[in-house]
N, C-alpha and C positions, 0 to 999 in steps of 0.2 A: 102406188099411184104417184105421180108427182104429184105439189099439191096447182105448178100450170094445168096437169091434167083434169086437178078437181076443178078448178076454177072453169074450166071450161065446158067442163059436163053439168055444171052449177052454175052456168049465169045468164044464161035465157030462161032458165027455171027461175031464176030469182023477180022479186018484182021490180017494174021496170020504171016506177019511177023515184027509186034508188037511184043515189049519186056513186059511181064507182065505188072510193073510198069506203060505201057503208055496202056497198057489195061484198067489198072483199073483207071486208070485218066482218060480214056477219058469216061468211065462211068459216072465216077463221074461229070465228066465235062455234063453231056447230062443231070443225074440226077438237076441238080443246073439250065441246061437251061430251065428244066420242070417246075421247082417248081417258079423262077420267074414268067413261062408266066403263071404261075395260074392253070398249069395242075394238079402237082400233090405236096400232102402237105404231112410232114414230121408227125407222130405221136410218137415221143420219147418219153418213160415215165420216161427215168433212162440211163445213162450213154451213152455209143457209139452205144447201137444197136435203129439203125433204122429203120422204119414201113411205109412204102410209100403207101402212097393210093391215089387213084385221087380225085382232087379235086372238080372235072365238076362232078356236077348235072343231 
């Protein structure tokens, strides 16, 4: 799942009082938290394209 896919999925769930930048940061923080917990991993092949997948089998 790409970062854009994740953004679209979570955008309407986040509080609308947040600015666009705050929403983007909150999603990024959540992805970082999941990555550090070993629940997801990034399979980036090149550049800034992120492809997040479950790390749990």
